[in-house]
C-alpha positions in Angstrom: 95.1 163.5 105.0 93.3 163.7 101.7 90.7 161.4 100.4 92.9 160.5 97.4 95.3 158.6 99.6 92.5 156.3 101.2 92.5 152.9 99.5 89.3 151.3 98.5 88.5 148.0 100.3 89.0 144.9 98.2 85.7 143.7 96.9 86.9 140.7 94.9 87.5 138.4 97.9 88.3 134.9 97.0 87.2 131.9 99.2 90.0 130.4 101.2 92.0 127.7 99.3 90.7 124.2 99.7 92.6 122.2 102.2 94.1 119.2 100.5 93.4 115.8 101.9 96.1 114.4 104.1 97.6 111.5 102.0 99.4 110.1 105.0 96.5 110.3 107.5 93.2 110.5 105.6 89.8 111.1 107.2 88.5 107.6 106.6 91.0 106.2 109.0 90.1 108.7 111.7 86.8 109.1 113.5 84.0 106.8 114.4 85.8 105.9 117.6 87.6 107.8 120.2 90.6 106.8 122.3 92.9 109.8 122.7 92.2 110.7 119.1 92.3 107.0 118.2 93.2 106.2 114.7 93.2 103.0 112.8 97.0 102.6 113.1 96.8 102.8 117.0 95.1 99.3 116.9 96.7 97.9 113.8 100.2 98.4 115.0 99.5 96.2 118.0 98.6 93.3 115.7 100.4 91.1 113.1 100.2 92.2 109.5 97.1 90.1 108.4 95.0 91.2 111.4 96.2 94.8 111.1 95.1 94.8 107.5 91.7 93.3 108.5 91.3 96.1 111.0 92.1 98.7 108.4 89.5 97.4 105.9 86.8 97.0 108.6 87.6 100.5 110.0 87.2 102.3 106.7 84.3 100.2 105.3 81.5 102.7 104.4 83.9 105.6 104.8 86.0 105.3 101.7 85.2 103.7 98.4 83.3 100.5 98.1 82.3 99.0 101.4 81.7 95.6 99.8 85.3 95.5 98.5 86.7 96.5 101.9 84.7 93.9 103.8 85.7 91.2 101.3 89.3 92.1 101.8 88.9 92.1 105.6 87.4 88.5 105.3 90.4 87.5 103.2 92.9 88.7 105.7 91.0 87.1 108.6 90.9 83.8 106.8 94.7 84.1 106.1 95.2 84.7 109.9 92.9 81.9 110.8 95.0 79.5 108.7 98.4 80.8 109.4 98.6 82.8 112.6 98.4 82.4 116.3 98.6 85.6 118.4 101.1 85.7 121.2 99.8 86.5 124.7 101.6 89.9 124.6 99.9 90.8 121.2 96.5 89.7 122.6 96.9 91.7 125.8 98.1 94.9 124.1 95.5 94.8 121.3 92.7 94.0 123.8 93.7 97.0 126.0 93.5 99.3 123.0 90.1 97.9 121.9 88.7 98.1 125.4 89.7 101.8 125.6 87.9 102.6 122.4 84.4 104.1 122.5 82.1 105.1 119.7 81.8 108.7 118.8 78.4 110.4 119.6 77.9 111.4 115.9 78.8 107.9 114.6 76.2 105.4 113.3 76.0 103.5 116.6 74.9 100.1 115.3 77.7 99.9 112.7 80.4 101.2 115.0 79.4 98.8 117.8 79.6 95.9 115.3 83.0 97.1 114.1 84.2 97.4 117.7 83.0 93.9 118.5 84.8 92.6 115.5 88.0 94.3 116.7 87.5 92.6 120.1 87.3 89.2 118.4 90.4 89.9 116.3 92.4 91.2 119.3 91.7 87.9 121.1 92.4 85.7 118.1 88.8 84.5 117.7 88.9 84.5 113.9 85.7 82.5 113.2 83.7 84.9 115.4 85.3 87.9 113.6 84.3 86.5 110.2 80.7 86.0 111.3 80.7 89.5 112.7 82.0 90.9 109.4 79.1 89.2 107.6 76.6 90.7 110.1 78.3 94.1 109.7 77.8 93.8 105.9 74.1 93.1 106.4 73.7 96.1 108.8 75.4 98.3 106.1 73.2 96.9 103.4 76.1 95.2 101.6 75.6 91.8 100.0 79.0 90.0 100.0 78.0 87.0 97.9 77.9 87.6 94.2 
């Protein structure tokens, strides 16, 4: 073997390509809680539309976009449920089981996650007034002022 046939190593190495965000299952709907890799949809699918949307906005508050906007939307959906919706016993039972199996992640901001978890408990049990008060407390804990 001659030295002429030995190839030089590549010196113009490029960084690995950026992983694109998952548009179907983005990071702001994962994490913060654990329950068999619990995601927002695991709880939301156990609840009617309005409550599921409230869960979605509470879950992602502070993780995507404007937390104030998310919490205001959550309050709107909770109010809609309060005025128009009564959970069935089956919905309450199934959603409560999911919520009670959720735990905060060690790296999560504990106070905020516990407040979100307590709000989910209220929503799963159909206690909409308590959930609305908890969202307002959550906003204060996050440094968000909901009144303009």
